[in-house]
C-alpha positions as CSV (number, residue, x, y, z in Angstrom):
1,M,15.7,59.7,-12.4
2,N,14.0,62.9,-13.4
3,T,11.3,64.2,-10.8
4,A,8.3,62.1,-11.0
5,L,5.5,63.5,-13.0
6,R,2.3,64.3,-11.1
7,L,-1.1,63.2,-12.4
8,A,-4.2,65.4,-12.2
9,V,-6.7,63.6,-10.2
10,L,-10.2,64.4,-11.8
11,P,-13.7,63.1,-10.6
12,L,-14.5,59.5,-11.8
13,L,-17.6,58.9,-13.7
14,T,-20.0,56.1,-12.8
15,V,-18.8,54.3,-15.9
16,L,-15.7,53.1,-13.9
17,L,-17.7,51.9,-11.0
18,A,-18.9,48.6,-12.3
19,T,-18.5,45.1,-11.7
20,P,-15.1,43.4,-12.6
21,V,-14.6,41.6,-16.0
22,G,-14.9,38.1,-14.3
23,A,-18.5,38.8,-13.3
24,Q,-21.4,36.8,-14.7
25,T,-23.5,39.9,-15.6
26,R,-22.8,43.5,-16.6
27,R,-24.6,46.7,-16.5
28,A,-26.4,47.8,-19.9
29,T,-24.6,51.0,-20.6
30,P,-24.2,53.1,-23.8
31,E,-21.0,52.5,-25.6
32,P,-18.5,55.0,-24.0
33,D,-16.7,57.5,-26.1
34,L,-13.2,56.3,-27.0
35,E,-11.1,59.2,-25.8
36,R,-13.4,60.1,-22.7
37,T,-13.0,56.6,-21.3
38,A,-9.2,56.6,-21.8
39,A,-9.0,59.8,-20.0
40,Q,-11.0,58.3,-17.2
41,L,-8.7,55.3,-17.0
42,R,-5.6,57.7,-17.1
43,D,-7.0,59.5,-14.1
44,R,-8.1,56.5,-12.0
45,A,-4.6,55.3,-12.3
46,A,-3.5,58.3,-10.0
47,T,-5.1,56.7,-6.9
48,D,-5.0,52.9,-8.0
49,A,-2.6,50.7,-5.9
50,T,-2.8,47.6,-8.0
51,A,0.5,47.9,-9.5
52,Y,2.5,48.9,-6.4
53,E,0.8,45.8,-4.7
54,F,1.8,43.5,-7.3
55,V,5.6,44.7,-7.3
56,E,5.6,44.8,-3.6
57,G,4.2,41.3,-3.3
58,L,6.4,39.6,-5.9
59,T,9.8,41.1,-4.7
60,T,8.8,40.3,-1.0
61,E,7.0,36.9,-1.2
62,I,9.2,35.5,-4.1
63,G,12.3,37.7,-4.4
64,P,14.8,36.7,-7.1
65,R,13.3,34.5,-9.8
66,Q,16.3,33.2,-12.0
67,A,14.9,31.3,-14.9
68,G,14.4,27.7,-14.7
69,T,14.7,27.6,-10.9
70,P,11.9,26.7,-8.3
71,A,11.7,30.3,-7.5
72,E,10.6,31.2,-11.0
73,R,8.0,28.5,-10.8
74,R,6.7,29.9,-7.6
75,A,6.5,33.5,-9.1
76,A,4.4,32.0,-11.9
77,E,2.1,30.4,-9.5
78,W,2.0,33.4,-7.4
79,A,1.2,35.7,-10.4
80,A,-1.4,33.4,-11.9
81,A,-3.2,33.4,-8.5
82,R,-3.1,37.1,-8.2
83,M,-4.5,37.7,-11.6
84,R,-7.2,35.2,-11.1
85,R,-8.1,37.3,-7.8
86,L,-8.0,40.5,-10.1
87,G,-10.7,39.0,-12.3
88,F,-8.8,38.3,-15.5
89,D,-10.2,35.9,-18.0
90,R,-8.5,32.5,-19.0
91,V,-5.5,32.8,-16.6
92,S,-3.1,30.1,-17.6
93,I,0.6,28.9,-17.3
94,E,2.4,27.7,-20.3
95,E,5.4,25.7,-19.8
96,F,8.4,25.0,-22.0
97,P,11.8,23.3,-21.7
98,L,15.0,25.0,-20.6
99,A,18.4,24.6,-20.0
100,A,18.8,26.4,-16.6
101,W,22.3,27.8,-15.4
102,V,22.8,28.0,-11.7
103,R,25.6,30.2,-10.2
104,G,28.0,28.6,-7.9
105,E,31.3,29.8,-6.0
106,E,32.9,33.0,-7.3
107,E,36.2,34.3,-6.4
108,A,39.0,36.6,-7.9
109,V,42.2,37.6,-6.3
110,I,45.1,39.6,-7.7
111,L,48.4,38.0,-7.0
112,G,51.8,39.2,-6.8
113,A,53.4,42.3,-5.2
114,N,49.7,44.1,-4.7
115,P,47.6,41.2,-3.7
116,Q,43.9,42.2,-3.4
117,R,40.4,40.6,-4.0
118,V,38.1,41.6,-7.1
119,E,34.4,42.0,-6.9
120,L,32.9,40.1,-10.0
121,D,29.9,37.9,-10.7
122,A,29.7,35.0,-13.3
123,L,28.0,35.8,-16.5
124,G,24.9,33.7,-17.0
125,G,25.8,30.7,-19.0
126,S,29.5,30.7,-18.0
127,S,31.3,27.5,-17.6
128,S,33.4,26.7,-14.7
129,T,37.0,26.9,-14.1
130,P,38.8,23.7,-13.0
131,P,38.4,23.0,-9.3
132,G,41.7,24.8,-8.2
133,G,40.6,27.8,-10.4
134,I,42.6,29.6,-13.1
135,E,46.0,31.6,-12.5
136,A,46.8,33.9,-15.5
137,E,48.0,37.2,-16.7
138,V,45.0,39.7,-17.5
139,V,45.4,41.4,-20.8
140,I,43.1,44.6,-21.1
141,F,41.3,45.6,-24.4
142,D,39.4,48.9,-24.7
143,T,36.7,47.5,-26.9
144,L,35.1,44.2,-28.1
145,E,36.3,45.0,-31.6
146,A,39.9,45.3,-30.3
147,L,39.6,41.8,-28.8
148,Q,38.1,40.4,-31.9
149,A,41.0,41.6,-33.8
150,A,43.6,39.7,-31.7
151,P,45.3,37.2,-33.7
152,A,44.5,33.4,-33.0
153,G,46.8,32.1,-30.3
154,S,48.0,35.6,-29.2
155,L,46.2,35.3,-25.8
156,R,47.2,31.7,-25.1
157,G,47.0,31.1,-21.3
158,R,45.9,34.4,-20.5
159,I,42.7,36.2,-19.4
160,A,41.2,38.8,-21.7
161,M,39.3,41.7,-20.3
162,V,37.1,44.2,-22.2
163,N,37.0,47.4,-20.3
164,R,34.5,49.6,-22.4
165,R,32.8,52.2,-20.1
166,M,29.0,52.7,-20.5
167,T,27.5,56.1,-21.2
168,R,24.7,57.3,-19.2
169,T,21.5,58.3,-21.2
170,Q,17.9,58.9,-20.7
171,T,17.2,56.2,-23.4
172,G,19.6,53.5,-22.4
173,Q,21.4,53.6,-25.8
174,G,24.7,53.3,-24.2
175,Y,23.9,49.7,-23.1
176,G,24.0,48.2,-26.5
177,P,27.7,48.6,-27.3
178,V,29.0,47.4,-23.6
179,S,26.5,44.5,-23.5
180,A,27.8,43.3,-26.9
181,G,31.0,42.5,-25.2
182,R,29.1,40.3,-22.8
183,S,27.6,38.2,-25.4
184,G,30.5,38.3,-27.9
185,G,33.6,38.6,-25.6
186,P,33.7,35.0,-24.5
187,R,33.9,33.6,-28.0
188,A,36.4,36.2,-29.3
189,A,38.7,35.7,-26.2
190,A,38.5,31.8,-26.7
191,Q,39.4,32.2,-30.4
192,A,42.4,34.0,-29.4
193,G,43.6,31.3,-27.0
194,A,42.5,33.0,-23.7
195,V,41.6,30.8,-20.8
196,A,38.9,33.1,-19.3
197,F,37.0,36.4,-20.1
198,L,36.3,39.4,-17.9
199,L,34.0,42.3,-18.8
200,R,33.9,45.9,-17.2
201,S,30.3,45.9,-15.9
202,A,27.6,46.9,-18.3
203,G,26.4,49.6,-15.7
204,T,26.6,53.4,-15.3
205,D,27.3,53.3,-11.5
206,S,30.4,53.4,-9.4
207,H,29.3,51.0,-6.8
208,R,31.4,48.0,-6.0
209,F,29.2,45.3,-7.2
210,A,29.2,43.8,-10.6
211,H,26.4,43.7,-13.1
212,T,25.6,40.2,-14.3
213,G,23.8,39.1,-17.5
214,A,23.7,36.4,-20.0
215,T,26.6,35.4,-22.3
216,A,26.0,33.1,-25.2
217,Y,26.7,29.5,-26.1
218,P,28.3,29.6,-29.4
219,E,27.9,26.4,-31.7
220,G,26.0,24.9,-28.6
221,R,29.0,24.8,-26.5
222,Q,29.4,26.6,-23.2
223,P,31.9,29.6,-23.5
224,I,35.1,29.7,-21.5
225,P,34.7,30.9,-17.8
226,S,33.4,34.5,-17.9
227,A,32.7,37.1,-15.5
228,A,31.6,40.9,-15.1
229,V,33.8,43.0,-13.0
230,S,32.6,45.9,-10.7
231,N,33.2,49.1,-12.3
232,P,35.7,50.3,-9.5
233,D,37.4,47.1,-9.6
234,A,37.9,47.4,-13.4
235,D,39.5,50.8,-12.8
236,Q,41.7,49.2,-10.1
237,I,42.9,46.6,-12.7
238,E,43.5,49.3,-15.4
239,R,45.7,51.2,-12.9
240,L,47.7,48.2,-11.7
241,A,48.3,47.2,-15.4
242,R,50.0,50.6,-16.0
243,R,52.5,49.6,-13.3
244,G,53.2,46.2,-14.7
245,P,51.6,42.7,-15.6
246,V,48.6,41.8,-13.6
247,R,48.2,38.1,-12.5
248,M,45.0,37.0,-11.3
249,R,43.5,33.7,-9.6
250,L,40.0,33.2,-10.8
251,V,37.4,30.5,-9.3
252,L,34.0,30.2,-11.0
253,N,31.9,27.1,-10.3
254,S,28.5,26.9,-11.8
255,T,26.2,24.2,-13.3
256,L,23.8,23.7,-16.2
257,Q,20.7,21.8,-15.6
258,T,19.5,20.8,-19.0
259,A,16.3,19.1,-18.1
260,S,14.7,22.2,-16.4
261,R,11.5,24.1,-17.4
262,S,10.3,27.7,-17.4
263,Q,6.9,29.1,-18.1
264,N,4.9,32.1,-19.2
265,V,1.8,33.4,-17.3
266,V,-0.8,34.5,-19.6
267,A,-4.1,36.4,-18.6
268,E,-6.8,38.0,-20.9
269,I,-9.7,40.5,-21.1
270,R,-11.8,38.8,-23.6
271,G,-12.9,41.1,-26.4
272,R,-16.6,41.4,-26.8
273,E,-16.8,41.8,-30.5
274,R,-13.4,40.6,-32.1
275,P,-12.1,38.3,-29.5
276,D,-9.8,36.7,-31.9
277,E,-8.0,40.1,-32.4
278,V,-5.5,40.5,-29.7
279,V,-3.6,43.5,-28.2
280,L,-0.6,42.0,-26.3
281,L,0.9,43.8,-23.3
282,G,4.2,42.1,-22.1
283,C,6.9,42.1,-19.6
284,H,9.1,39.3,-18.1
285,L,8.6,37.6,-14.8
286,D,12.1,36.0,-14.4
287,S,15.1,38.1,-13.0
288,W,18.6,37.5,-12.1
289,D,19.7,36.0,-8.8
290,Q,21.6,38.7,-7.3
291,G,18.8,41.2,-6.3
292,T,15.0,40.8,-6.1
293,G,14.3,41.9,-9.6
294,A,12.3,44.8,-8.7
295,I,13.0,47.2,-11.7
296,D,14.0,44.3,-13.9
297,D,11.3,43.5,-14.5
298,A,8.7,43.0,-11.6
299,A,7.9,46.7,-12.2
300,G,7.1,46.0,-15.8
301,C,4.8,43.1,-14.9
302,A,3.1,45.4,-12.2
303,I,2.7,48.1,-14.7
304,V,0.9,46.1,-17.5
305,T,-1.2,44.1,-14.9
306,G,-2.4,47.2,-13.3
307,A,-3.2,48.9,-16.5
308,A,-5.2,45.9,-17.7
309,K,-7.0,45.7,-14.5
310,L,-8.4,49.2,-14.7
311,I,-9.8,48.1,-18.2
312,A,-11.2,44.9,-16.5
313,D,-13.2,46.9,-14.0
314,L,-15.0,48.9,-16.8
315,P,-18.8,48.2,-17.5
316,R,-17.9,45.9,-20.4
317,N,-14.8,44.6,-22.2
318,P,-13.2,46.4,-25.1
319,R,-14.0,45.2,-28.6
320,R,-10.7,43.2,-28.9
321,T,-9.0,40.9,-26.6
322,I,-6.2,42.3,-24.2
323,R,-3.7,39.7,-23.4
324,V,-1.2,40.2,-20.6
325,V,2.0,38.0,-21.0
326,L,4.3,37.7,-18.1
327,F,7.2,36.1,-20.1
328,G,9.5,33.6,-18.6
329,A,13.3,32.9,-19.1
330,E,13.9,36.5,-20.7
331,E,17.2,37.0,-19.1
332,V,19.0,33.6,-20.2
333,S,20.7,32.4,-23.2
334,Q,20.3,28.8,-24.5
335,P,22.7,26.5,-26.3
336,G,23.4,27.7,-29.7
337,G,23.2,31.3,-28.7
338,Q,19.3,31.4,-28.7
339,G,17.7,33.4,-25.9
340,L,14.2,34.7,-25.1
341,S,12.8,31.2,-24.6
342,G,9.3,32.1,-23.4
343,A,8.9,34.8,-26.2
344,R,9.6,32.2,-28.9
345,F,7.3,29.9,-27.2
346,H,4.6,32.2,-27.4
347,A,5.2,33.4,-30.9
348,A,4.8,29.7,-32.0
349,R,1.1,29.6,-30.6
350,A,-1.4,29.0,-33.3
351,D,-3.1,32.3,-32.5
352,A,0.1,34.4,-32.6
353,P,-0.5,35.7,-36.0
354,N,-3.9,37.4,-34.6
355,I,-2.0,39.7,-32.3
356,V,-2.6,43.1,-34.0
357,L,-0.5,45.1,-31.7
358,A,2.2,44.3,-29.0
359,A,4.3,46.3,-26.4
360,E,6.5,45.5,-23.7
361,S,7.3,47.1,-20.4
362,D,10.9,46.2,-19.5
363,F,12.9,49.4,-18.6
364,G,12.3,49.7,-14.8
365,A,9.6,52.2,-13.3
366,G,10.9,55.6,-14.5
367,P,8.2,58.0,-15.9
368,I,7.1,57.7,-19.5
369,Y,8.1,60.8,-21.6
370,S,7.4,59.5,-25.0
371,V,5.2,57.1,-26.9
372,Q,5.6,55.7,-30.4
373,L,2.8,53.7,-32.4
374,P,3.1,51.7,-35.5
375,A,3.7,53.4,-38.9
376,A,0.0,53.0,-39.8
377,A,-1.1,55.4,-37.1
378,A,0.9,58.5,-38.1
379,G,-1.1,61.4,-38.8
380,T,-4.4,59.8,-37.9
381,E,-7.2,60.9,-35.6
382,F,-6.5,57.9,-33.4
383,A,-3.0,59.2,-32.8
384,R,-4.1,62.7,-32.3
385,A,-6.9,61.6,-29.8
386,F,-4.2,59.4,-27.9
387,S,-1.9,62.4,-27.9
388,R,-4.5,64.5,-26.2
389,V,-5.2,61.8,-23.7
390,I,-1.6,61.3,-22.4
391,L,-0.5,64.8,-22.3
392,P,-1.8,65.5,-18.8
393,T,0.7,62.7,-17.5
394,G,3.7,64.5,-18.9
395,A,4.1,62.0,-21.7
396,L,4.4,63.2,-25.3
397,F,3.4,61.5,-28.5
398,D,6.3,60.9,-31.0
399,A,5.1,60.7,-34.6
400,S,7.9,58.6,-35.8
401,P,7.0,54.8,-36.0
402,A,8.0,52.5,-33.3
403,T,10.5,49.8,-34.4
404,G,10.6,47.5,-31.3
405,S,9.3,47.2,-27.9
406,G,11.3,45.3,-25.6
407,P,13.1,42.1,-26.3
408,D,10.2,39.6,-25.7
409,I,8.2,41.3,-28.5
410,G,11.1,40.6,-31.0
411,P,10.0,37.0,-31.9
412,L,6.4,38.2,-32.7
413,I,7.7,41.0,-35.1
414,A,10.2,38.6,-36.7
415,A,7.8,35.8,-37.2
416,H,4.5,37.4,-38.0
417,R,5.4,41.2,-38.7
418,T,3.4,42.1,-35.5
419,P,3.1,45.9,-35.3
420,P,4.8,47.2,-32.1
421,A,4.4,50.2,-29.8
422,E,6.8,51.8,-27.7
423,L,6.2,53.5,-24.4
424,Q,9.5,55.0,-23.6
425,Q,10.5,55.4,-20.0
426,D,13.2,57.7,-18.4
427,G,16.0,55.2,-17.8
428,T,18.7,57.8,-16.8
429,D,19.6,55.8,-13.6
430,Y,18.3,52.4,-14.7
431,F,21.7,51.1,-15.4
432,D,22.9,52.0,-11.7
433,F,21.0,48.9,-10.6
434,H,20.3,46.8,-13.6
435,H,21.4,43.1,-12.9
436,T,22.8,43.9,-9.5
437,P,22.2,42.9,-5.8
438,D,20.9,46.6,-5.5
439,D,17.8,46.0,-7.9
440,T,15.3,46.1,-4.9
441,L,11.9,47.6,-4.2
442,D,13.1,50.9,-2.8
443,K,14.3,51.9,-6.0
444,I,10.7,52.1,-7.3
445,K,8.9,55.4,-6.8
446,P,5.1,54.8,-6.5
447,E,4.1,58.0,-8.0
448,A,6.1,57.2,-11.2
449,L,4.8,53.7,-11.4
450,R,1.4,55.1,-11.4
451,Q,2.2,57.5,-14.2
452,N,3.2,54.3,-16.1
453,V,-0.1,52.6,-15.5
454,A,-1.9,55.9,-16.5
455,V,-0.4,55.9,-19.9
456,W,-0.5,52.0,-20.5
457,A,-4.3,51.9,-19.5
458,A,-5.2,54.6,-22.0
459,F,-3.0,53.0,-24.7
460,A,-4.4,49.6,-24.2
461,W,-8.0,50.6,-24.1
462,M,-7.6,52.7,-27.2
463,A,-5.9,50.1,-29.3
464,A,-8.4,47.4,-28.1
465,E,-11.8,49.3,-28.3
466,S,-11.0,51.4,-31.4
467,G,-10.5,48.5,-33.8
468,F,-7.9,50.7,-35.5
469,D,-5.8,48.6,-38.1
470,F,-2.3,48.7,-36.9
471,R,-1.1,46.6,-39.8
472,G,-2.0,49.4,-42.3
473,A,1.6,49.7,-43.0
474,P,4.4,47.0,-43.1
475,A,5.6,46.3,-39.6
476,P,9.3,47.2,-39.2
477,T,12.2,44.8,-38.6
478,P,12.9,44.7,-34.7
479,T,15.9,46.8,-33.8
480,R,16.4,45.2,-30.3
């Protein structure tokens, strides 16, 4: 991660020292200047502890929060109670059905003349091996495309492994080509006759732990047993394969609980003039089971909650409603290859077409370096004012239009053409920890977390208070 960006701490004006949004009465004050108030929110974030207290509490008191488990439900109840204490309006938990996958025993051992264990994690949604496991030869492919080109039946009785390495970038763009192997690899391997599938971890680290993540359920059926291998172990298998055939014993025991449930947590700052127009700030509350889900995505939930809380403490609410949604079940895939259950459930609400702008924080806690708004904002005074406000934080305004804003916003864009905004974080080291046991609180730098809150608070306030028409141009098709 780059050196955390420092915020200039300016004197706070009395407009910020007011009763919280949940209070029965408010001071009668003149309408604050849009840009001036946004700058005040930005500067107040430099000393506000709400976001860090949120992520510290969630990861400490709840820990891992795998979708559909009792821990995820406890996390939702914890977050709802926290948001009520913070003074948000209309805090609720919206439930939806879910098929919950639960990890079981995992073991991999290389057999033969060079016996040794292999560090791996089953991919979410993987089926189980037979009770005694599978013993088979490993066949290595450099890419998913190479595996997909394997003739039907050519891998009969063998284990297919895709060994594509991930490229480290600030934007995380190296993740897509590697994670495609996670979702598409099991199906391609099964079509070629393989009895199991292995993936070199979708991560940029060299630590000896694997990066888990969801695979798909093609045609409503569970895929063949599938697992991610740590990067050092993938290297080891590759070296051994140069010396001759690699034979492995693989044991994966998992269960699928089809009658489970998940939930979104929803909290609002009710708009004073246009309450039916909604600016949505999103994150996802669930996490994988290996770490405590600090960067993925307790940090994102802390950022949007902290930003909204600063706005809730203003003398009066913005014109539009600000809605904070902590989405459930982001990390899992459902039968038929459908994921994002919480996002799809929220996008199906009757009031979802009223969401005038949406953005999601789901890329850790690295500092924001760039912000993109919908196409309608390009070249406008709104964009110029917003650019001036965020400049002191180290974030720059990018005039190119936003095309997406995290996975949970995708269903809104697809169903309602909801305009997205993107607040781009520095993710240089994000995939060192993503979906691993090392996703823990110590990876979060409080100063960078506060910088995120500063940019998000200014963004949310200006979007909700200005009444700007973000639908002035057609919303783009989501790209991720």
